[in-house]
N, C-alpha and C positions, 0 to 999 in steps of 0.2 A: 456499340461498334458493329456487332454481328447482326445476322439477318433476322431479326425479330422485331416487329412493331416499329419499323423504321419509316413506314408510310401510313397515310391516313386509313384506318380500318372503316368498313362500312358500318352504318348504324345498326344497333342491335335488332331493331324492328325488321330489318331486311334479311335477317338470318333465319335458318330453320329453327323450330322451337327448342331443340336440344342445344343449339349453338347460342340462342338468346339466353338460355339459363346460364351457360358458361360465361358469356360476356357480362351478365348482370352480376355474377359473383366471382370476382377475380381471385379471391382467396382460395377458390376450389378448382380453378381450371387446370391446374398442373397436378392435382392429386391423382395418383396412379390408376385408381379404379376407372377413371374416365378415359384413359389413353388407349388408342387403337393403333394397330399396325396392319400393313397389307403385304409386306414382302415375304413373310413366312409361308403363307398359303395362297397368295394371289387373290385373296378376298379379305375384306375388312373384318378384323376380329380383335378382341381384347388382348392387350399385350400380356396379361396374366395367363390367358389360356392358349397362347401360341403353342403349337405342337413341337417346335424346335426352338433352340436358343435364338433370340432376337434382341438386339440392343438398339436403344433409341435415344437420340439427342433431340429433346423438345425445344421450343422457342426460349423458354426460360433458361435452360442450361446453356444454350448458345449465347444468350445475352451475358451470362456470368463468366464465361470462359475467358481466361487471360491470353489464350493462344492468339496469334496474329490474325487468324482467319478460322471460319468454321471448319475448313478442311484440316488445318493443323490440330484442331480440337479432337479429332478422331483418335489421335494417339493416346488419349486418356481413357478410351472406352475399354471396358472389360473384354479380355480375350483377343484384343487387336494388337498387332505389331506393325509399326511404321518405320521404314528406313528412309534416309534422306540422301539421294544422289545429287540434289541441287536445292538451292534456296527456294526455287519455284517448282520443284518436282519432287513429290514424296510418293512412296509406294505403300499401299495398304495390303495387309495380308493377315491371315488368321490360321492357327493350328499347324504351323510348321511348314518347312520346305519353302522358305522365303527366297526370292531372287529379285533382281532389279527390274525385270520386265513384267511382273504382275500378271503372268499368264493364267494363274489358277484362281484369281480373285477378280470378280466382275464389278464394274462401276456403272450404275444406271442413273440417269437424270430423268425423273418423271417416267421411269420405265424404259427409257431409251438408252441403249449401250453407247458410251462415249469413248470407245477405244479408237486408237489410231490403227487403221486397217492392216497395214503391212507388219506392224509390231504384234498385233493381237492383244494388246493391253493399252490402258489409258496412259497419257503423259500427265500424271498428276491430275489437276483440276482445270487444265487449260481449256477444255471444252465443256466445262461445268458451270454452275451458277455462281454469281457473286455473293458476297456477304449480305447485300441488300435484298437479294431475291430468294435466299434460302429460307425454306419453311421448317422442314424437319429432316433428320437423317436417320435411316434405319439400316442396321447392319445385321446380316445373318452370318455368323461364324460357322463354318462347316459346309459340307456340300449342299448345294441347292440345285444341282443339275437335273433332278427329276422333274422339277417344275419349269426351270428356265432353259436348260439345255444350252447354256452359253459358256461352257467350259468352267462353270462356277464350282469346281470341285473342292475349293477351300473356302468359298463363301462369296458374298456379294454385299455391295452397299447401294442403297437407293436414296438419291437426294430428291426430295420433293420441294418444288419451288412454289412461290406464292401465286395464287390465282388472282388475275386482275379484277374480277368481279368482287372479290372479298377484301383486297388490299389495294386501294387507289391512292393516287397522289404522287408528289415529287419527293424523292429521297436523294441526298447527296452525302457522300462520305469521303473524307480525305484522311489518309494515314501518312504520317511522316516519321521517319525513324533513322536509326543508324545501326550498323553492325561492324564486325571485325575490330572491336575494341581489344587491345593488347594482343593482336594477332601478329606473330613474328614474320609472317609471310607477306604482310601488307599493312597499310594504314587504315584508319577509320573511313568508312564509305557511307554515303547517304542511301536511304531507302524511301520510296514513295509509291503510294497506290491511291489512285483516284477512281471512284465508282459513282455511277449515277443510275437511278431507276425512275421511270415514270410509268404509271398505270392509270387507265381511265375506262370506266364503263360508259360507252357512248349511248347505248340504249339498254333497256332491261335484258336484251338478248345478245348485245355485241360489246365486246371489251377488248382492249389491247394493252400491251406493256412493251417497254424497251429497256435494255440494260446496256451499260458499257463500263469497262474497267481498263485502266492503263497503269501498269506496274513497271517500275524501274528499280534497279539495284545492282549490287555487286555480289557475285555468287560466292558460296563457300569454296575454299581452296583445298584441293587434294595434293598433298606433298609428303606422302609416306615413302621414306627412303629405306625401308626394310629390304634386305637383300633376298631375292628369289632364287638365286643360283650360287649360294655360298660355297658349294663343293665342286664347282665347275672345273677347278684345277687343283683338286685335292691331291692327286697323285704327284704333283710337282711341288706341293707345299705352299701354294700361293692362295692366301685367304684375305678377306677383308678388302682394304684399299689396293692391295697388291694383286688382287684377282683380275686378270684382263677380260674376264667374262661376266663382270658385275651386271646385275639386272635389278635395280631398285623398283619397287612397286609402281610408283608414279613417275617413272622415267621410261620413255618409249623410244623405240629404235634399237634396243639392245636385247630384245627377246630372243628366243631360241632360233627363230628363223633368220635372225640377224647375226648369227655366230658362224665362224668358220673354224675348222681344225687345221692348224698350221704346224708343220714339223720344223722345229727350231732347235738346233744343237743336238739333233738326234732324239728329241722328245716331242710328243704331241701336246699342243696347248689348245684349249678353247679360247677364241678371241672374238669378242663382241664389238660391233660398231659402237661409237661413243654415245649416241642418243641424245635426247633432250628431255628436260623436266616438263611436266604438264604445264606449269605456268608459262613456259617459253613458247608454247605452240597453241595457246588458247586465249581468247579474250573473255574474261570473266564478267564483263558487263552484261547484265541480263535485262530483258524487256519482254513484256507480255501485253498484248492488246486482245481483250475479249469483248465480244458484243453479241447480243441476241435480241430478237423481237418475236412477239407472239400475238396472234389474233385468235380470240375465243368467241365462239358462237353457241348459244344455248338453243338446241333443237327442241327441247322440252324442259320443264323445271328440273329434271333429273338426268338429262342427257346433254353432253357438251362435246362440240367438235373444236379442235384447236390445231392451228398450224404454227410451228416454231422454227425459226432460223437461228442457228448458232454459228459463230465463226471465231477464229483465233489466229493470231500471228505471234510467233515467239522466237526469242533468242535465249538460249540457256545451255547448260551442260546436261547431257543425258548419258546414262550408262547401260550397256548390255554386257557382252563379253569384253568389249572395249569401251572407252569413254569417247563421247562424240560432242562436238560443238553443233548444236541445232541453231541455225541462222536463217531467218526469213522462212521459217517452217510454218506452213499454213494448213489449217483444218477448218472445214465447214460442214454443216449438217442441216438438212431439211427434214422435218418430221411432221407428220399429220396423224392426229390421234382422236379417237372417238371413245368417250367414257360414258357408261351408263350402268345402272345396277345389274343389267342382264348381259350386255355385250360390251366388250372392250376390244379395240382394234387399233393397231398403229402400223404405219409404214414410214421408214426413214432411210435417208441416203446420205452417206458420209464420204467426203472427199479429203484426200491427204496429199500434200505436195511438200517434200522435204526441203525445197528451196536451195539455199547455198550451204547446206550442212556438210560437215566433213568428219572423218575419223581421226582422232588425235594420234593414235599409234601409227597409222599409215602415213600421216603427215610427217611425223618424226623420222620414220624409216626412210622415206623418200627425200627428205631434206638432206640426210646424209648421202644417200645414193645419187642424188641429182648433182651434187658437187664432185663426187668421185665414186665410180662404180666399185662394187665389192672387190672384183678381181684386181683393179689397180691399187685400191687401198691396201689389200693383203700383200701385194707385191712390194709396195713401199714400206709397209710395216716390217715385212721379213728382212728387207735390205737394211733398214735402220736398226733392227734388233741385232742382226749379225755384226754390224759395225760397232754398236755400243758394247757388245760383249767383247769384241776384239780390242776395244779400248780399255778393258778392265772393269766395266760396270758389272754389278751383280745381275742375276737374272731378273729380279723384280725391277731394279733400276732400268734395265734394258727395255723391259716392257713399257715402262712410263715414257722413256725416250722414243721408242718406236711409235707409240700412240701420238705423241706430239708431232713427230715427223709426218706420219700418215694423215694427220688432221690439218696439215698446212692448207690454208685456203678454205677451211670449213666456214660455213655461214654462221655468223654470230648473232644470237638473239638481240632484238632491239634495233638492229641496223636496217636501213631502208632496203638493202638487198635481201636480207632475211625476210622481211615482211612481203616484199614482192614475190619471192619464190614460194612462200607459204600460201599466198593468195592464188598463185598459178596452180600449185599442187591441189588446193582445195577445189579446183574446178576441173580436175582430170578424173574422169569416171572409170578408174581402174586402180585398185588398191596396190597393185604391184608397181605402179608408176606414179600414182597420185593418191588422193584421199577423199574425193567427192562422194557424198551420199545423195544420189539422185533417184528418188522413187516417187511415182505417182500411182496411188492406189484408191480404190473406191469400194464401198460396201453398201449393198442394198438389202434391207431387211423388212419383212412383212410378217405380222403375227396377229392373231385374233383369239379370243376366248369367249365362251358362252357359259353363263351360269344357268344351266338347265333347270336346276331346282328353283331358282328365283323366277325364271320365266314361267314355269308351270304354276307357281303359287300367286303370281301377281294378278290383280284384278279378280281376286277371289277364286282363282283356279285351284284344283285339288288333284292334279295329275301326279304329284309326288308327295308322300307323307311329310308333315312338318318336321319330323326328326331326321329327315334324310336330305343330303346335299349331293349335287352332281355338277361337276365342272369339266369342260372339255376345251382344248386349245390346240392350235397348230401354228407353225412358223416356217418360214423359208428365208434363207440367207445366201447371197452370192457375193463373193469378192471378185473384183476386177483389178488386174495389174496391167499397167502399160510398161512392157519390158524395156529396160534401158541398155540391155546387152551386157551388163556387168553384174548388177545385183540380182536381176531377174531376167529370165528368157522364157519363151514359150517352148516347152520341151516336147510337146506332142508331135508325133510323126506326121509329116505332111504339112505342118503348120509353119508359117513364117516365124522365125524366132522373135521377131519384133511385133507379132500380132497379139492382140489382147489375150491375156491369160485369165481364165475363170476358175473359181473354186467355190463349190456350193454345198449346202446341206439343207435337208428338209426334216422336220420333226413334229411331233405332236404328243399330247398327253391326255389322259382321262383321270379325273380324281373324284372318288366317291367318299362321302362322309356320313356319319350317323351321330346324332345327339341322343344319348340314352339315359335312362334313370334320372328324369327330371333335370337333364343337362349336366349331370355329374360326371358322365363319361362321354368323351368325344373321340371317335375313331375316324381315321382317314386312310385311304389306300390310293396310291398314285402309281400309274404305270406310263412311262415315257418311252418313245421309240425315236431314234435319230438315224438318218441315212446321209452320210457324207460321201462326196466324190472320192473314189479310190478305196472306199472301205465298205464292208457289208454293214447291214443294219445292226445297231446296238440298242439294248433295252435297259432301262433304269427303273427299278421299283422303289417306292417309298411307302413305309407303313408307320403310322403314328398313333399314339394313344395319349390322352390327357384325362387324368382323374382329378376332379375338383370336389372334395367332400364339402367345402364351403366356397363361397365366392372369393374368399381371401387366401385359400391354400390350393395350390395346383401342382400336381405331379405329372411329369411328362416322360415319355420314352419314344424313341424312333429308331428305325433302321432304314438305311437308304444306300444307294450306290450312285456312282457318277462316272461319266467318261469325259476326258479332254481330248479332243481331236487336234492334230497338228495345226499350228498356225501357218500362215503363208510363209513366213520366214523359215520355219522349221521344215516345211514340206518342199519349198521350191527355191530356196536361196541358191545362188550361183555366183559366188564372190571370190575374186582373186585377192587374197589377203596375206601379205607378207610372204610371198612365194608358197603359200598353201591355198589350195582350192577348197572353199567351203561350199558344200553342195547339200541340198535338201535330201531328206531321207526317203522320199517316195521312190518307188521303183522307176518311175518315168524319169527321174532325175539322176539316179545313181546306179543304174543297172550295170553290173560287171565290176563295179569298184569293190563292193563288199566281198565278192568272191575271190578276188585276186590280190587283196592287200594284207599287210602285216601291221600289227598294233604299233603305234609310235612308241608307247611305253616300253615295249620289248625291244624296239630298235635303239632307243636311247640306252637301255641297259646293255645291249649288245655293243654299241659303239663305245660306251664307257669302259666296258671290259676289254675291248680291242685296244683302246688308248692305254689302259693300265698295263696290258701285256706288252705293248710296244715299249712303254717307258721302263718296264722292268727287265727288258731283254738287253743284256750287256754283251751279247755275242758280236762277232764281226760281220754278221749278215747285213746286206744292204737294207735301206729303209723299205723297199718294195718287198723284199723277202720277209722282213719282220712283219710287215702288214699282212701278208698272206698267211703266215704262221699264226698270227693273232686271230684272224678271221676264222681259220680252220678250228682253232681251239674254242671259239666262243659262239659259233653259228647256231648251236643248239638253243641259245637264249631266244631266238626269234620265235614269235607266236603269230600264227595265222589269225586273221581277223575273225572272231567267232560271232560278230553281230550281223544283223540283217535289216531289212527294210522296216520302216516305221509302222507301228501300231498305235492305237489310241491309248493314253493312260487310263488307269482304272482304279477307283477307290471304293471301298466298302466301309460304312460308318455306322457305329452303334452309339447312340447318345441318350443320356438320362438327365433329368433336371427337376428342379423344384423352385417354384416362384411363389412368393407370398407377399401380400400387402397387409401390414400389421399396424397396430396402434389406431388412434382415432382417424377416421376417413382414409385409412390406408396410406398414412404419411411415411411409413417406413417400408421401403421395398427391399426384400431379400431375394436374391437370385443366385442359384448354384447350378452348375452343370458339370457333367463328366462325359468324355467321349473316348472311343477306341476305334482307330482307323487301320485299315490295311490297304497298301498301295502295291500295284504292280505295273510294269511297263513304263516306268518313268521315261519321259522323252528327254534325251540328253545328247551330248556330243562326244564323239570319239575321234581321235586322230589316227589315221591308218594310211600307210604309204605303199604304193604299188611299185615293185622293181621294174625299172625300164630296161628290160633285157630279154633276149630270146632264150636264155639258158633256163632249163627246167630243173636242174639239180640244185640242192640246197646251197652248195658252195658258190655257184654262180649267182644265185639270188642274194646270198649274204654279201658278196662282193659289191653288187649293185646298191644294196642298202647301206653300205659303208661310205657311200659318196653321195653328196647332194645332187651332183650332176646326172646320176643315173637312177633317179627315183622320181615318181610323181606323188606329190604330197596332197593329202585330202583331210579335211575336217568334216565328218559326216554326222548328220542327225540320225539317231537310232534310238533303241530302247534299252534301258538297263535290264539285266537278267535277274535282278534282285527282287525279292518280296520284302517289303518294308512295313513295319508295324510301329505305330506311335499312339500315345494316349496323353490325356491331360484333363484339366478342368479349371474352373474359375468360380470365384465367389465374389458377389458384389452386394453392397449395402448402399442405399440412398435414403436419407432422412430429410423430409421436407418439414422443417420446424415452423410452427404456426406464426412465429414472430418474423418470418421472412428468410431465415437462414436455410440454405440448402447444403447439406454435408454429404460427402460420398467417399467410399473406400472400396477398392476391389483388388483382388489378387488373382494372378493367372499362373498356372503350372503347365508346362509342356515337356514331354519326354519322348525321346526316340527309344522304343522298346527293344527292338531287335531287328536284324537284317538277316534274311535267309538267302543262301547262295549269293552273298554280297560280292559284287564284281568291282566295286569302287566307282562305278559309272552312275549310280543313282544320285539324284540331286542331294546336296547337303541339307541337313535339317535346318541349319542356319537360324536357330531360334533359341532364346534364353530359356533355361529351365524355369526361372521365377521372374515375375515382374509384378509390381504393384503401383497403384495410383491412389493418392489422397486429394480430396478437394473440399473447399469450403468457400461459400460466397453468399452475399446478400445484396440485392439491388438497392435497398434503402437501409443500410446499417445505421446511418445517422442522417436524418432528414432526406435530402436528395443525393447523398453520397453513398456509393456502394463499393464493393470490392470483390475480387475473386482470386483464389489461390489454387494452384495445382502442383502437386509434387509427384514425380515419377521416378522409380528406380527399376533397373533391370540388371540381372546377373550377367556375368561374362558368358560368352558362348563360343563354340567352335564354328568357324565359318569355312565352307568349302565352295569355291566357285571356280569357273574356268580361268579366272585371272590370278587368284591367290588363295592359299589356304592358311589358316591360323586362327588364333583367339582374338575375338573382339572384346576389349576390356569392359567391365561393368561400368555403368555410368548412372548418374542421377541428375535430374533437372528440376528447377523450381520456376514456374511461371506465375506471374503476379500482375494484377491490375487494380487500379482505383478508378472509379467512375463518378461523374456528376451529371444529373439530368436537370436541365433548365426547362422551364415551362414556357417562358417568353424571352427570346424566340425559341422555337422548338428545337433544341440542340441537346446532344448527348456527347459528353467528352469522356474519353477513356485514355489513361496513361498506363501503359503496360510494357511487359517484356516477357519474351520466351527465353528460358535459360538465363534468368536474371542475375545469377551469380557468375555467369560467363565462364563456366568450366568447360573447356573445349573437349569434345568427344567425337568419336566416329561410330556410326550406326552399323557399318559393315566394312570389311577390309577392302581397300582399294578406293573407297569413297572419300568425301571431303571431311575436314574437321569443322564441326558445327559449334559456333559460339553463341553469344547472346544477341538477340535482336530487340532493340528498344524503340518503342513507338508511341506516338500520340495520335489518336484518331478523333475526329470531330464529325459527327453525324447530324445532318439536318433532315427532319421528316416528321416524326410522330409528335 
């Protein structure tokens, strides 16, 4: 099923001598001693002698995996954490501080970044290779910024595709399956994915390939009804279903910005609009169309020039702070690459258009407001409550009666009127009135590197000793945003707000290495410099050492640092969202707001205390007098915003490891690593409100902050003031049995060590302390029948996000497949399932429940 050997390989006599040897002896081609990687040092090197931790999925492992795709198989890699916001959108991370936007972990395809420009991270694998075209996967857990400078402070993954010179022919794959078995939210739904690949060497120097994939299915459903505001009316004794300010996790339109404080019967109550469940405002049908074409030309036997075009159109659910329906979302990318032993260069251009996408929370909020504005709804609620109490109803009963009365005429899910209004709101590009996500963004990247040591030594040169290496590289990247007036504007003085906004960076590195003591000791030193717009130059060093007393035993240690610069979204966002203005943290966007605002957390505490004081006041004073007394008593709770404009995130990392190839021919791989990281300046969001008043005294400011009508609300991108330390390690075993069995086991430990000067604004660690994976497979367990098993368990962990905080329960999954390889015709069948036991779980709070996906794949090719 997966991307190995699915098309006709070239004849062995056409390969280089070392590849002919591998092709002639298939029993040895996967033995670890022969495996090489490039991602760790940007040069080809033995996986055993890599100076930092690097994980690799080779062709055989990809064939054996029971995961539905090669991308899903990454979840079983040592040291990797994967979360699932959608059936067709998974997020890869390593070593802690996971979130749904993947901003600290980079994904490359043949060295090309496949991020969506305005997000600053990839949308799963929608711009990546298909299962038919994947060759190998390399993952570097831990910072790789010193070499790549792509915000890869938690790691990177590099997907290498098949070269059309080496793998020709037609390959076709059909996967058909089902999911949502025993799902109380919906019935069983079909799943289908069709892929095709064709490659041809037209001449000894010219070759091409084309790929296409069409995926359809029904997304996993998010329906967590956990209450986020259980104590919203604690001072009046209203809890649970009686709480008129209820805010379930996956119900939208009843968040804090959708609540009002109403004085009813002499007491203050928090009252939320009714809102809608996620299922009522989203279409869970998903579709992904991916396509790519590449033209390769051999300049010399060892130098190749390649042009690649990739494109994708997708409909699915995506999550950031809120959840979104991505609809007719389009990405395309042009890449030109030169590869040779001495020079590597690439330039690529990525375009993003969010199409007809929309924000689910904003859609729900404005469905309520479009049928009846807050002021009218509150007025009707108040009148109905007073009438109900006058008729002898209890306070709780009166609130229920008041809601029914105020909701008269409310749009009902499933009706034609509801669908029409939702469609209209999804096309209004202002989240205070509609829900549209309308972004057009582009990214232009150019980079090159020269292996000076190789250049000086080739053709018999002797300019550099054989024991020394020298590698230099440089890159430049510019983002282009076409402002829409809502999500982005051009903030520069003198510029039309709708003129193109640009954001760029330039960087470079130099890496020197030495092979000493008969190649038993390998040392490298790397220094990288990056200059981003709006920031001064930052430097990242990396020092590594590998000690190999024998070819089979390798000890490594490294120290490095890395910076993550703000993404477009973090730096320049300009969004009206639920009566809160979200603005980027660069000074050009938020000048004056930081200096004049108060923390929303302190305003909430202040207003809660004011409400409690009013409700506890039994005097004969008027409501206005009670309010002013309560404000005066509690105004000291207000805290001026201590945060300021954005700085880059920074990490320092120390890593040690041991890798050994044991037993005959190195069939047993043992890999252990330990790391210790320190972070500062986490890029995060803070809510802070500016009092809309001319008063300069605290009482005047407090009075303004006690009323929504007299304050300007902001959500600001800034930096946490905390210093955070975390550590962890992993141990992996892989045993390649001579009889064809491949067994594996790995365990990963991750721990938040401590937080100094913690302000609660730093990103949540969002990572289980323990996770382990077990695997076993054989392509020919009995004649042409094979199988593959993967078992994963991870501990529960505490999750902190802008949407919801709480514990993610521990979960375990079993993936399984059986396969059959027919020789005539050239077919491979695989019957498999991910989460075969169908134990529903959530990988992060606020996300969907993930059940079993059962599939049959038929592949024609090899």
